[in-house]
C-alpha angles and dihedrals in degrees: 000000000000136000121237146199111226119198114221130183122186093221096046132144087230122087098237124165100176095208093044115025143356118214116210142160127253093259089075097042096104094052093043092050091051089055097056109131091012133096134268134193120220117227131191110211119232095252091054099050147307102275102096110181106008114159146012131220140165121241112232106179144336130228136169113270108251112247095004116099112214095013128109138191123223108203116216117230108253112256094014102097113100128170115227112253088231126019113249119219121226090238125050114185087348094303127109118244090219114076090209089063095049126091126212091274093052092253124128116275117235122237119334115073096018089064093059117107091208119041130177111239125204116231091247092055091046092051092048094052093046092048090054093047100035109029115212090235096049091125091055091045091054094043092054096038095100099021114125112250091240090061094054117099122182111203092182094247116133113234116255109264110220117207115263097249093046089054092050093053102036111104097212092055093045091050091056092047091048093048093051094050096045096046091047092048090055092044088242091294123132108247093217106035096033089222124136107197129176133176124235092278093051097255109151119235093211120103133204114247125193110228091205108028118242091235088059096052096277121147135227091241116131085236087066092053142080127192105231138168115248096260094046091046088055091048093047094050090050095050097248090123135023140163131253125222090262089052094255110152112242120209135185100231090187089062104028118063117232092240090059090052092049093050102038107036131075116251110259095036098248129123119259099236133204117266090239110070089209087070096052115119111275111247091229092056091050091047090051091052093049093049100039107029108019101020094054096060123105097247135074122269113231131176117252114251 
């Protein structure tokens, strides 16, 4: 097995869905096949945007792309995709993070390997990039994020550093990473009520909801998340509300009283969306929720408004 870097551009000719599938030509088949059951890091090239390394995922299997000679699809293992908490640039202090892109002087190489859409990645390079993007103590960072200074006590003990792969697969760590990315994408505003509430210490009230639950093959992509207040999160998970393709909020009026709708939902009946369109809910995730959570109930779905 081997780890990889996979180049991804939002406006690409390839049909990539980073948390679902990676579309690639035959020239990369050997490297991709070697990486089956191992991990890859997604990278946005400089000409496509500023993100650099931005997510990790595990490759489950590869198959020819139907109807496209010479193209293949690498399917991402369900539940493995995870955005990095912070994007990692290709260069740190002027030096590449990938050894294959570094010359003998430590400077970036020109041309060649850096032009490849699929690059093999040594374990040490993989660990370094993940450590920069997903700190081992992310749970502690989040737990202390809004703690008053007076409540912080440093006993001098270094936090336990969990191995990279354990971090990537441990649900508690992934939940923290998902929550941070989703709440940040929505600017800590509830997507349905439009409210952005914080307590006196600055702790946001809004939660991060999976549109398609992880236990039902949902991913930890921001596009599978909504920032919701506690009550609306509860209602969404129980199918009392959902979202149409055009982002209209759907409500079961037979189950949800009108006064609740008036108090909890944004005027106009449309989701409050992230500023970055790349973080908008994926239509397939919304469709899945309507058909499997909301659509399976015994009452009619009606738009809010």
